[in-house]
Structure formats: C-alpha cells, structure tokens
N, CA, C and O atoms as a GROMACS GRO file, in nm:
protein
  548
    1MET      N    1  -2.038   3.317   6.855
    1MET     CA    2  -2.043   3.360   6.715
    1MET      C    3  -1.908   3.379   6.637
    1MET      O    4  -1.797   3.391   6.689
    2ILE      N    5  -1.934   3.379   6.517
    2ILE     CA    6  -1.854   3.364   6.414
    2ILE      C    7  -1.846   3.487   6.341
    2ILE      O    8  -1.922   3.489   6.244
    3PRO      N    9  -1.762   3.609   6.362
    3PRO     CA   10  -1.786   3.726   6.299
    3PRO      C   11  -1.768   3.738   6.159
    3PRO      O   12  -1.702   3.654   6.099
    4HIS      N   13  -1.818   3.829   6.106
    4HIS     CA   14  -1.818   3.861   5.954
    4HIS      C   15  -1.672   3.842   5.915
    4HIS      O   16  -1.588   3.881   5.996
    5GLY      N   17  -1.633   3.789   5.804
    5GLY     CA   18  -1.502   3.792   5.768
    5GLY      C   19  -1.373   3.705   5.824
    5GLY      O   20  -1.264   3.707   5.768
    6ARG      N   21  -1.402   3.631   5.939
    6ARG     CA   22  -1.325   3.525   6.022
    6ARG      C   23  -1.360   3.387   5.956
    6ARG      O   24  -1.478   3.360   5.933
    7THR      N   25  -1.264   3.304   5.926
    7THR     CA   26  -1.278   3.172   5.916
    7THR      C   27  -1.289   3.061   6.029
    7THR      O   28  -1.196   3.030   6.104
    8ALA      N   29  -1.374   3.025   6.030
    8ALA     CA   30  -1.348   2.916   6.172
    8ALA      C   31  -1.290   2.783   6.134
    8ALA      O   32  -1.296   2.730   6.023
    9ILE      N   33  -1.227   2.732   6.253
    9ILE     CA   34  -1.172   2.580   6.221
    9ILE      C   35  -1.188   2.515   6.362
    9ILE      O   36  -1.204   2.588   6.460
   10THR      N   37  -1.182   2.380   6.375
   10THR     CA   38  -1.202   2.309   6.468
   10THR      C   39  -1.084   2.291   6.488
   10THR      O   40  -1.001   2.314   6.400
   11GLY      N   41  -1.034   2.219   6.673
   11GLY     CA   42  -0.938   2.181   6.741
   11GLY      C   43  -0.828   2.090   6.633
   11GLY      O   44  -0.706   2.107   6.625
   12ALA      N   45  -0.901   2.005   6.567
   12ALA     CA   46  -0.815   1.897   6.465
   12ALA      C   47  -0.733   2.003   6.395
   12ALA      O   48  -0.612   2.009   6.411
   13GLN      N   49  -0.798   2.088   6.317
   13GLN     CA   50  -0.762   2.165   6.217
   13GLN      C   51  -0.650   2.271   6.245
   13GLN      O   52  -0.562   2.292   6.162
   14ALA      N   53  -0.657   2.345   6.380
   14ALA     CA   54  -0.557   2.396   6.472
   14ALA      C   55  -0.444   2.343   6.486
   14ALA      O   56  -0.335   2.393   6.460
   15ALA      N   57  -0.480   2.197   6.544
   15ALA     CA   58  -0.330   2.078   6.542
   15ALA      C   59  -0.251   2.099   6.412
   15ALA      O   60  -0.132   2.128   6.397
   16GLU      N   61  -0.355   2.077   6.317
   16GLU     CA   62  -0.268   2.042   6.181
   16GLU      C   63  -0.196   2.158   6.158
   16GLU      O   64  -0.078   2.144   6.128
   17ILE      N   65  -0.247   2.287   6.166
   17ILE     CA   66  -0.149   2.417   6.166
   17ILE      C   67  -0.024   2.434   6.268
   17ILE      O   68   0.084   2.486   6.242
   18MET      N   69  -0.057   2.386   6.371
   18MET     CA   70   0.080   2.372   6.469
   18MET      C   71   0.161   2.251   6.427
   18MET      O   72   0.257   2.221   6.498
   19GLY      N   73   0.130   2.167   6.305
   19GLY     CA   74   0.223   2.066   6.295
   19GLY      C   75   0.226   1.949   6.420
   19GLY      O   76   0.323   1.892   6.470
   20LEU      N   77   0.063   1.936   6.456
   20LEU     CA   78   0.062   1.810   6.570
   20LEU      C   79  -0.045   1.729   6.533
   20LEU      O   80  -0.148   1.760   6.473
   21ASN      N   81  -0.010   1.627   6.575
   21ASN     CA   82  -0.169   1.546   6.553
   21ASN      C   83  -0.265   1.579   6.675
   21ASN      O   84  -0.248   1.610   6.793
   22PRO      N   85  -0.360   1.560   6.601
   22PRO     CA   86  -0.501   1.628   6.728
   22PRO      C   87  -0.496   1.593   6.871
   22PRO      O   88  -0.524   1.664   6.967
   23LYS      N   89  -0.440   1.423   6.869
   23LYS     CA   90  -0.435   1.379   7.012
   23LYS      C   91  -0.335   1.459   7.080
   23LYS      O   92  -0.357   1.476   7.200
   24THR      N   93  -0.231   1.512   7.032
   24THR     CA   94  -0.104   1.536   7.081
   24THR      C   95  -0.151   1.695   7.110
   24THR      O   96  -0.130   1.735   7.224
   25PHE      N   97  -0.200   1.769   7.035
   25PHE     CA   98  -0.278   1.895   7.056
   25PHE      C   99  -0.345   1.884   7.186
   25PHE      O  100  -0.292   1.936   7.284
   26ARG      N  101  -0.468   1.816   7.199
   26ARG     CA  102  -0.538   1.800   7.348
   26ARG      C  103  -0.445   1.768   7.430
   26ARG      O  104  -0.424   1.851   7.518
   27ASN      N  105  -0.367   1.653   7.432
   27ASN     CA  106  -0.313   1.615   7.548
   27ASN      C  107  -0.199   1.697   7.596
   27ASN      O  108  -0.165   1.679   7.712
   28ARG      N  109  -0.123   1.798   7.515
   28ARG     CA  110  -0.069   1.883   7.585
   28ARG      C  111  -0.127   2.030   7.610
   28ARG      O  112  -0.066   2.122   7.666
   29GLY      N  113  -0.235   2.032   7.566
   29GLY     CA  114  -0.315   2.135   7.625
   29GLY      C  115  -0.290   2.265   7.548
   29GLY      O  116  -0.290   2.378   7.598
   30VAL      N  117  -0.268   2.234   7.421
   30VAL     CA  118  -0.207   2.377   7.329
   30VAL      C  119  -0.288   2.484   7.333
   30VAL      O  120  -0.247   2.599   7.349
   31ALA      N  121  -0.436   2.445   7.314
   31ALA     CA  122  -0.544   2.567   7.327
   31ALA      C  123  -0.512   2.656   7.431
   31ALA      O  124  -0.499   2.777   7.414
   32ARG      N  125  -0.495   2.585   7.559
   32ARG     CA  126  -0.514   2.627   7.673
   32ARG      C  127  -0.374   2.691   7.747
   32ARG      O  128  -0.349   2.709   7.866
   33GLN      N  129  -0.303   2.715   7.638
   33GLN     CA  130  -0.157   2.774   7.686
   33GLN      C  131  -0.160   2.927   7.690
   33GLN      O  132  -0.254   2.985   7.636
   34ALA      N  133  -0.068   2.992   7.749
   34ALA     CA  134  -0.073   3.151   7.762
   34ALA      C  135  -0.069   3.188   7.612
   34ALA      O  136  -0.021   3.117   7.524
   35GLY      N  137  -0.106   3.263   7.603
   35GLY     CA  138  -0.108   3.369   7.472
   35GLY      C  139  -0.141   3.304   7.347
   35GLY      O  140  -0.105   3.356   7.242
   36ALA      N  141  -0.237   3.138   7.348
   36ALA     CA  142  -0.271   3.068   7.247
   36ALA      C  143  -0.444   3.150   7.201
   36ALA      O  144  -0.514   3.208   7.285
   37PRO      N  145  -0.474   3.137   7.081
   37PRO     CA  146  -0.590   3.200   7.055
   37PRO      C  147  -0.714   3.159   7.124
   37PRO      O  148  -0.732   3.042   7.157
   38LYS      N  149  -0.801   3.254   7.146
   38LYS     CA  150  -0.925   3.222   7.222
   38LYS      C  151  -1.015   3.155   7.144
   38LYS      O  152  -1.012   3.188   7.025
   39PRO      N  153  -1.094   3.071   7.174
   39PRO     CA  154  -1.203   3.053   7.116
   39PRO      C  155  -1.321   3.145   7.056
   39PRO      O  156  -1.358   3.238   7.128
   40LEU      N  157  -1.382   3.126   6.929
   40LEU     CA  158  -1.459   3.196   6.904
   40LEU      C  159  -1.602   3.154   6.952
   40LEU      O  160  -1.687   3.242   6.944
   41THR      N  161  -1.631   3.064   6.987
   41THR     CA  162  -1.725   3.018   7.023
   41THR      C  163  -1.725   3.072   7.174
   41THR      O  164  -1.625   3.123   7.224
   42VAL      N  165  -1.855   3.054   7.247
   42VAL     CA  166  -1.870   3.043   7.370
   42VAL      C  167  -1.795   2.925   7.473
   42VAL      O  168  -1.804   2.811   7.428
   43PRO      N  169  -1.743   2.933   7.567
   43PRO     CA  170  -1.676   2.831   7.618
   43PRO      C  171  -1.789   2.744   7.666
   43PRO      O  172  -1.890   2.792   7.717
   44GLY      N  173  -1.767   2.591   7.645
   44GLY     CA  174  -1.825   2.499   7.685
   44GLY      C  175  -1.952   2.436   7.611
   44GLY      O  176  -2.036   2.359   7.658
   45ARG      N  177  -1.942   2.496   7.468
   45ARG     CA  178  -1.972   2.448   7.352
   45ARG      C  179  -1.934   2.295   7.330
   45ARG      O  180  -1.816   2.261   7.345
   46LYS      N  181  -2.025   2.210   7.297
   46LYS     CA  182  -1.963   2.085   7.227
   46LYS      C  183  -1.843   2.082   7.137
   46LYS      O  184  -1.752   1.999   7.136
   47THR      N  185  -1.859   2.180   7.069
   47THR     CA  186  -1.747   2.165   6.980
   47THR      C  187  -1.675   2.327   6.946
   47THR      O  188  -1.714   2.411   6.865
   48PRO      N  189  -1.570   2.332   7.030
   48PRO     CA  190  -1.554   2.476   7.010
   48PRO      C  191  -1.457   2.523   6.884
   48PRO      O  192  -1.374   2.448   6.832
   49LEU      N  193  -1.479   2.648   6.846
   49LEU     CA  194  -1.442   2.696   6.726
   49LEU      C  195  -1.321   2.792   6.740
   49LEU      O  196  -1.318   2.867   6.838
   50TRP      N  197  -1.238   2.794   6.661
   50TRP     CA  198  -1.135   2.917   6.660
   50TRP      C  199  -1.110   3.000   6.508
   50TRP      O  200  -1.167   2.973   6.402
   51ASP      N  201  -1.031   3.085   6.528
   51ASP     CA  202  -1.020   3.140   6.400
   51ASP      C  203  -0.864   3.108   6.346
   51ASP      O  204  -0.763   3.102   6.416
   52ARG      N  205  -0.876   3.086   6.178
   52ARG     CA  206  -0.806   3.028   6.128
   52ARG      C  207  -0.667   3.117   6.151
   52ARG      O  208  -0.564   3.064   6.192
   53ALA      N  209  -0.677   3.240   6.123
   53ALA     CA  210  -0.596   3.345   6.076
   53ALA      C  211  -0.505   3.326   6.232
   53ALA      O  212  -0.388   3.288   6.241
   54GLN      N  213  -0.589   3.359   6.333
   54GLN     CA  214  -0.492   3.375   6.493
   54GLN      C  215  -0.439   3.247   6.520
   54GLN      O  216  -0.361   3.246   6.615
   55TRP      N  217  -0.461   3.118   6.454
   55TRP     CA  218  -0.381   2.997   6.477
   55TRP      C  219  -0.267   2.999   6.384
   55TRP      O  220  -0.158   2.959   6.423
   56GLU      N  221  -0.287   3.051   6.241
   56GLU     CA  222  -0.160   3.079   6.201
   56GLU      C  223  -0.034   3.171   6.224
   56GLU      O  224   0.083   3.151   6.190
   57ALA      N  225  -0.084   3.265   6.282
   57ALA     CA  226  -0.019   3.366   6.320
   57ALA      C  227   0.046   3.314   6.462
   57ALA      O  228   0.148   3.370   6.503
   58TYR      N  229   0.001   3.234   6.518
   58TYR     CA  230   0.026   3.191   6.678
   58TYR      C  231   0.136   3.081   6.646
   58TYR      O  232   0.229   3.069   6.726
   59ALA      N  233   0.131   2.995   6.527
   59ALA     CA  234   0.232   2.869   6.487
   59ALA      C  235   0.366   2.953   6.428
   59ALA      O  236   0.480   2.910   6.447
   60ALA      N  237   0.342   3.059   6.364
   60ALA     CA  238   0.471   3.129   6.284
   60ALA      C  239   0.502   3.234   6.411
   60ALA      O  240   0.564   3.330   6.367
   61GLY      N  241   0.482   3.244   6.535
   61GLY     CA  242   0.514   3.324   6.657
   61GLY      C  243   0.493   3.463   6.623
   61GLY      O  244   0.577   3.542   6.665
   62ARG      N  245   0.378   3.516   6.541
   62ARG     CA  246   0.345   3.606   6.502
   62ARG      C  247   0.271   3.696   6.614
   62ARG      O  248   0.237   3.630   6.712
   63GLU      N  249   0.246   3.804   6.617
   63GLU     CA  250   0.135   3.874   6.701
   63GLU      C  251  -0.030   3.805   6.665
   63GLU      O  252  -0.058   3.794   6.546
   64LEU      N  253  -0.094   3.778   6.730
   64LEU     CA  254  -0.250   3.739   6.694
   64LEU      C  255  -0.291   3.859   6.623
   64LEU      O  256  -0.259   3.973   6.656
   65PRO      N  257  -0.378   3.819   6.502
   65PRO     CA  258  -0.448   3.935   6.466
   65PRO      C  259  -0.612   3.980   6.543
   65PRO      O  260  -0.696   3.898   6.580
   66VAL      N  261  -0.621   4.108   6.550
   66VAL     CA  262  -0.754   4.162   6.621
   66VAL      C  263  -0.795   4.217   6.547
   66VAL      O  264  -0.746   4.284   6.456
   67TRP      N  265  -0.948   4.182   6.595
   67TRP     CA  266  -1.062   4.258   6.492
   67TRP      C  267  -1.128   4.330   6.605
   67TRP      O  268  -1.126   4.296   6.723
   68LYS      N  269  -1.201   4.460   6.536
   68LYS     CA  270  -1.274   4.541   6.604
   68LYS      C  271  -1.376   4.462   6.673
   68LYS      O  272  -1.414   4.360   6.616
   69VAL      N  273  -1.417   4.485   6.763
   69VAL     CA  274  -1.577   4.421   6.812
   69VAL      C  275  -1.666   4.543   6.837
   69VAL      O  276  -1.647   4.630   6.922
   70GLY      N  277  -1.764   4.536   6.752
   70GLY     CA  278  -1.848   4.610   6.742
   70GLY      C  279  -2.004   4.605   6.838
   70GLY      O  280  -2.028   4.486   6.862
   71THR      N  281  -2.091   4.681   6.887
   71THR     CA  282  -2.211   4.654   6.964
   71THR      C  283  -2.307   4.610   6.885
   71THR      O  284  -2.401   4.540   6.924
   72GLY      N  285  -2.287   4.650   6.759
   72GLY     CA  286  -2.435   4.617   6.676
   72GLY      C  287  -2.436   4.476   6.606
   72GLY      O  288  -2.542   4.420   6.580
   73GLY      N  289  -2.309   4.419   6.576
   73GLY     CA  290  -2.311   4.305   6.480
   73GLY      C  291  -2.308   4.337   6.333
   73GLY      O  292  -2.358   4.435   6.278
   74HIS      N  293  -2.247   4.243   6.282
   74HIS     CA  294  -2.285   4.249   6.147
   74HIS      C  295  -2.371   4.153   6.068
   74HIS      O  296  -2.340   4.037   6.098
   75PRO      N  297  -2.487   4.159   5.961
   75PRO     CA  298  -2.567   4.087   5.924
   75PRO      C  299  -2.508   3.955   5.879
   75PRO      O  300  -2.591   3.866   5.869
   76LEU      N  301  -2.386   3.924   5.850
   76LEU     CA  302  -2.308   3.818   5.770
   76LEU      C  303  -2.250   3.743   5.904
   76LEU      O  304  -2.198   3.633   5.889
   77ASP      N  305  -2.258   3.799   6.027
   77ASP     CA  306  -2.194   3.718   6.164
   77ASP      C  307  -2.299   3.578   6.159
   77ASP      O  308  -2.416   3.566   6.123
   78ARG      N  309  -2.206   3.491   6.208
   78ARG     CA  310  -2.286   3.319   6.234
   78ARG      C  311  -2.302   3.324   6.359
   78ARG      O  312  -2.203   3.363   6.422
   79LEU      N  313  -2.422   3.290   6.436
   79LEU     CA  314  -2.458   3.248   6.543
   79LEU      C  315  -2.500   3.104   6.512
   79LEU      O  316  -2.559   3.052   6.417
   80ASP      N  317  -2.431   3.041   6.672
   80ASP     CA  318  -2.504   2.896   6.685
   80ASP      C  319  -2.616   2.893   6.743
   80ASP      O  320  -2.680   2.989   6.784
   81THR      N  321  -2.644   2.776   6.749
   81THR     CA  322  -2.787   2.733   6.783
   81THR      C  323  -2.848   2.842   6.926
   81THR      O  324  -2.937   2.926   6.933
   82ILE      N  325  -2.765   2.795   7.012
   82ILE     CA  326  -2.820   2.889   7.142
   82ILE      C  327  -2.802   3.026   7.126
   82ILE      O  328  -2.882   3.089   7.195
   83GLU      N  329  -2.714   3.105   7.050
   83GLU     CA  330  -2.703   3.246   7.069
   83GLU      C  331  -2.834   3.246   6.964
   83GLU      O  332  -2.932   3.297   7.019
   84ALA      N  333  -2.861   3.201   6.830
   84ALA     CA  334  -2.976   3.235   6.770
   84ALA      C  335  -3.112   3.236   6.844
   84ALA      O  336  -3.191   3.330   6.844
   85ALA      N  337  -3.132   3.098   6.915
   85ALA     CA  338  -3.241   3.117   7.004
   85ALA      C  339  -3.279   3.238   7.089
   85ALA      O  340  -3.377   3.312   7.094
   86GLU      N  341  -3.149   3.227   7.162
   86GLU     CA  342  -3.171   3.363   7.256
   86GLU      C  343  -3.219   3.509   7.156
   86GLU      O  344  -3.313   3.585   7.180
   87LEU      N  345  -3.121   3.515   7.040
   87LEU     CA  346  -3.177   3.636   6.988
   87LEU      C  347  -3.328   3.650   6.939
   87LEU      O  348  -3.386   3.759   6.933
   88LEU      N  349  -3.394   3.516   6.901
   88LEU     CA  350  -3.515   3.519   6.832
   88LEU      C  351  -3.618   3.498   6.962
   88LEU      O  352  -3.740   3.487   6.943
   89GLY      N  353  -3.560   3.494   7.096
   89GLY     CA  354  -3.662   3.457   7.207
   89GLY      C  355  -3.739   3.320   7.200
   89GLY      O  356  -3.859   3.319   7.228
   90VAL      N  357  -3.677   3.207   7.163
   90VAL     CA  358  -3.742   3.101   7.128
   90VAL      C  359  -3.624   2.995   7.189
   90VAL      O  360  -3.508   3.027   7.218
   91GLU      N  361  -3.691   2.842   7.203
   91GLU     CA  362  -3.599   2.750   7.290
   91GLU      C  363  -3.529   2.699   7.122
   91GLU      O  364  -3.568   2.716   7.006
   92PRO      N  365  -3.397   2.623   7.192
   92PRO     CA  366  -3.296   2.585   7.042
   92PRO      C  367  -3.377   2.466   6.989
   92PRO      O  368  -3.342   2.452   6.872
   93ASP      N  369  -3.485   2.355   7.026
   93ASP     CA  370  -3.564   2.313   6.944
   93ASP      C  371  -3.660   2.386   6.853
   93ASP      O  372  -3.688   2.345   6.740
   94THR      N  373  -3.699   2.474   6.896
   94THR     CA  374  -3.796   2.549   6.785
   94THR      C  375  -3.684   2.581   6.659
   94THR      O  376  -3.698   2.521   6.552
   95LEU      N  377  -3.594   2.659   6.673
   95LEU     CA  378  -3.479   2.688   6.575
   95LEU      C  379  -3.471   2.553   6.485
   95LEU      O  380  -3.473   2.549   6.362
   96HIS      N  381  -3.462   2.449   6.569
   96HIS     CA  382  -3.428   2.322   6.464
   96HIS      C  383  -3.533   2.281   6.413
   96HIS      O  384  -3.515   2.207   6.317
   97ARG      N  385  -3.645   2.302   6.442
   97ARG     CA  386  -3.764   2.271   6.375
   97ARG      C  387  -3.772   2.402   6.265
   97ARG      O  388  -3.773   2.363   6.148
   98TYR      N  389  -3.776   2.509   6.276
   98TYR     CA  390  -3.785   2.627   6.173
   98TYR      C  391  -3.700   2.568   6.076
   98TYR      O  392  -3.755   2.554   5.967
   99ARG      N  393  -3.591   2.532   6.083
   99ARG     CA  394  -3.482   2.511   5.984
   99ARG      C  395  -3.522   2.372   5.901
   99ARG      O  396  -3.510   2.364   5.779
  100ALA      N  397  -3.570   2.267   5.980
  100ALA     CA  398  -3.639   2.162   5.888
  100ALA      C  399  -3.746   2.196   5.818
  100ALA      O  400  -3.750   2.147   5.705
  101GLU      N  401  -3.836   2.265   5.852
  101GLU     CA  402  -3.940   2.329   5.786
  101GLU      C  403  -3.936   2.414   5.687
  101GLU      O  404  -4.035   2.443   5.621
  102GLY      N  405  -3.812   2.465   5.666
  102GLY     CA  406  -3.732   2.557   5.575
  102GLY      C  407  -3.801   2.691   5.587
  102GLY      O  408  -3.808   2.771   5.494
  103ARG      N  409  -3.856   2.710   5.716
  103ARG     CA  410  -3.885   2.851   5.756
  103ARG      C  411  -3.749   2.961   5.815
  103ARG      O  412  -3.762   3.080   5.845
  104LEU      N  413  -3.607   2.872   5.821
  104LEU     CA  414  -3.505   2.952   5.845
  104LEU      C  415  -3.390   2.894   5.790
  104LEU      O  416  -3.355   2.782   5.829
  105ALA      N  417  -3.319   2.962   5.695
  105ALA     CA  418  -3.215   2.888   5.651
  105ALA      C  419  -3.076   2.859   5.748
  105ALA      O  420  -3.063   2.938   5.843
  106GLY      N  421  -2.996   2.779   5.737
  106GLY     CA  422  -2.891   2.756   5.838
  106GLY      C  423  -2.753   2.734   5.757
  106GLY      O  424  -2.762   2.730   5.635
  107VAL      N  425  -2.650   2.723   5.805
  107VAL     CA  426  -2.547   2.695   5.745
  107VAL      C  427  -2.437   2.614   5.857
  107VAL      O  428  -2.423   2.652   5.973
  108ASP      N  429  -2.368   2.503   5.803
  108ASP     CA  430  -2.293   2.413   5.894
  108ASP      C  431  -2.133   2.478   5.875
  108ASP      O  432  -2.071   2.493   5.770
  109VAL      N  433  -2.089   2.510   6.014
  109VAL     CA  434  -1.973   2.551   6.003
  109VAL      C  435  -1.871   2.441   6.088
  109VAL      O  436  -1.883   2.416   6.208
  110CYS      N  437  -1.780   2.388   6.007
  110CYS     CA  438  -1.736   2.262   6.083
  110CYS      C  439  -1.802   2.179   6.154
  110CYS      O  440  -1.756   2.134   6.259
  111GLY      N  441  -1.933   2.142   6.100
  111GLY     CA  442  -2.000   2.045   6.145
  111GLY      C  443  -2.116   2.099   6.223
  111GLY      O  444  -2.217   2.032   6.241
  112VAL      N  445  -2.095   2.247   6.279
  112VAL     CA  446  -2.213   2.274   6.376
  112VAL      C  447  -2.301   2.370   6.308
  112VAL      O  448  -2.250   2.454   6.234
  113PRO      N  449  -2.428   2.365   6.327
  113PRO     CA  450  -2.500   2.472   6.296
  113PRO      C  451  -2.497   2.589   6.329
  113PRO      O  452  -2.463   2.616   6.445
  114HIS      N  453  -2.533   2.694   6.236
  114HIS     CA  454  -2.510   2.852   6.259
  114HIS      C  455  -2.606   2.888   6.175
  114HIS      O  456  -2.662   2.816   6.092
  115TYR      N  457  -2.631   3.044   6.205
  115TYR     CA  458  -2.736   3.108   6.137
  115TYR      C  459  -2.688   3.241   6.105
  115TYR      O  460  -2.590   3.271   6.172
  116TRP      N  461  -2.727   3.330   6.023
  116TRP     CA  462  -2.683   3.445   5.967
  116TRP      C  463  -2.774   3.548   6.072
  116TRP      O  464  -2.894   3.532   6.092
  117ARG      N  465  -2.708   3.635   6.123
  117ARG     CA  466  -2.742   3.764   6.214
  117ARG      C  467  -2.845   3.806   6.120
  117ARG      O  468  -2.954   3.773   6.167
  118GLY      N  469  -2.854   3.852   6.029
  118GLY     CA  470  -2.936   3.957   5.972
  118GLY      C  471  -3.053   3.846   5.927
  118GLY      O  472  -3.166   3.878   5.963
  119GLU      N  473  -3.044   3.752   5.873
  119GLU     CA  474  -3.192   3.674   5.853
  119GLU      C  475  -3.260   3.659   6.016
  119GLU      O  476  -3.379   3.667   6.046
  120LEU      N  477  -3.144   3.634   6.105
  120LEU     CA  478  -3.246   3.587   6.232
  120LEU      C  479  -3.328   3.753   6.289
  120LEU      O  480  -3.435   3.762   6.349
  121GLU      N  481  -3.242   3.864   6.248
  121GLU     CA  482  -3.271   3.967   6.287
  121GLU      C  483  -3.438   4.034   6.224
  121GLU      O  484  -3.528   4.098   6.278
  122TYR      N  485  -3.422   3.992   6.121
  122TYR     CA  486  -3.517   4.024   6.026
  122TYR      C  487  -3.662   3.939   6.059
  122TYR      O  488  -3.778   3.980   6.056
  123ARG      N  489  -3.615   3.820   6.086
  123ARG     CA  490  -3.732   3.695   6.151
  123ARG      C  491  -3.783   3.784   6.287
  123ARG      O  492  -3.902   3.803   6.310
  124ARG      N  493  -3.684   3.830   6.366
  124ARG     CA  494  -3.738   3.908   6.473
  124ARG      C  495  -3.792   3.968   6.498
  124ARG      O  496  -3.855   3.974   6.604
  125ASP      N  497  -3.792   4.064   6.380
  125ASP     CA  498  -3.866   4.215   6.359
  125ASP      C  499  -3.979   4.186   6.263
  125ASP      O  500  -4.069   4.270   6.260
  126ASN      N  501  -3.988   4.086   6.188
  126ASN     CA  502  -4.105   4.040   6.122
  126ASN      C  503  -4.124   3.926   6.142
  126ASN      O  504  -4.065   3.843   6.072
  127PRO      N  505  -4.211   3.886   6.239
  127PRO     CA  506  -4.245   3.749   6.278
  127PRO      C  507  -4.335   3.672   6.158
  127PRO      O  508  -4.315   3.557   6.119
  128GLY      N  509  -4.417   3.744   6.121
  128GLY     CA  510  -4.540   3.701   6.020
  128GLY      C  511  -4.635   3.645   6.114
  128GLY      O  512  -4.637   3.662   6.236
  129ALA      N  513  -4.720   3.571   6.036
  129ALA     CA  514  -4.846   3.509   6.118
  129ALA      C  515  -4.803   3.397   6.194
  129ALA      O  516  -4.707   3.328   6.158
  130PRO      N  517  -4.876   3.374   6.305
  130PRO     CA  518  -4.849   3.284   6.458
  130PRO      C  519  -4.907   3.159   6.379
  130PRO      O  520  -4.983   3.163   6.282
  131GLY      N  521  -4.848   3.035   6.449
  131GLY     CA  522  -4.880   2.897   6.403
  131GLY      C  523  -4.804   2.808   6.289
  131GLY      O  524  -4.689   2.843   6.263
  132ARG      N  525  -4.844   2.725   6.237
  132ARG     CA  526  -4.783   2.657   6.136
  132ARG      C  527  -4.807   2.721   6.016
  132ARG      O  528  -4.916   2.777   6.002
  133PRO      N  529  -4.711   2.724   5.909
  133PRO     CA  530  -4.714   2.781   5.785
  133PRO      C  531  -4.816   2.717   5.707
  133PRO      O  532  -4.826   2.595   5.719
  134ARG      N  533  -4.907   2.789   5.617
  134ARG     CA  534  -5.023   2.730   5.525
  134ARG      C  535  -4.938   2.657   5.433
  134ARG      O  536  -4.822   2.687   5.404
  135LYS      N  537  -4.995   2.575   5.397
  135LYS     CA  538  -4.978   2.488   5.277
  135LYS      C  539  -5.034   2.527   5.154
  135LYS      O  540  -5.152   2.551   5.129
  136ALA      N  541  -4.904   2.530   5.056
  136ALA     CA  542  -4.964   2.583   4.913
  136ALA      C  543  -5.072   2.523   4.852
  136ALA      O  544  -5.088   2.403   4.874
  137GLY      N  545  -5.153   2.583   4.778
  137GLY     CA  546  -5.271   2.501   4.700
  137GLY      C  547  -5.409   2.472   4.763
  137GLY      O  548  -5.494   2.410   4.700
   0.00000   0.00000   0.00000
C-alpha cells in the first residue's frame, strides 16, 4: 500500500537519489543495509516501491521521516492488485477484468497497477447487481 501523501519510487530511482548506478545499488544491497528505508509494498512483490522522502533523508544522512499509521486507512491510499483483491474478496484476475471493462478505475504507480482505497471500499459496500454490466441502448 502506498499511503496518501507519500510519493512512491522504484529501486532505480532510489539508486539515483543515492548517486549510484541501479546495478551497483542492487549489487551492494543498499536497500537491505541497516537503517535503509523499508519498502512501502509487501515484501516479495515483483516491483518493490519505496518512499521518496525517506530515501532523500537517508542519502543526506538525516533521520527518516515517519508517518502515523492509522487503522482505518485514507480513501486516497493506493493498494496494489493483491491488496485490492483481498479488500473486495475477489481474485486478482477479477480485479484486472473490472479495470479492463471500465467498472473500476486504477492508477499505475511506477508501472505497477494500484487502486484507490475509497473507490474499493465504496464498491465493496455497494456491489450493484451481480453479473455482467448491461449494455446501453
């Protein structure tokens, strides 16, 4: 999940902030070093994403900014496909189909599909009629 108000970046962008080539960044294991920012995304995701402000602070030798973590979440939080599917109680393929059919909007963050928490919660709480959407006309 990418919390509202945070800017997500890829490992290549974190490497740039550190003044390193992405390959050097990976080979040195900079993201795994003690004190390095933790990914915003769940470990094991294909494309891990980090918080830009935290990498900028880490590169400058400053204390990492910390955000309060709430239990309810913000409507503008962005959830990846797996998190969004879990929230709706559907399979990730169903979520991709909803997006392709225009039944659910998404946003790509660093090339990774994400969905707004508020829209997901609204859809979960107001599912509409079952089945395929009716054609106009």
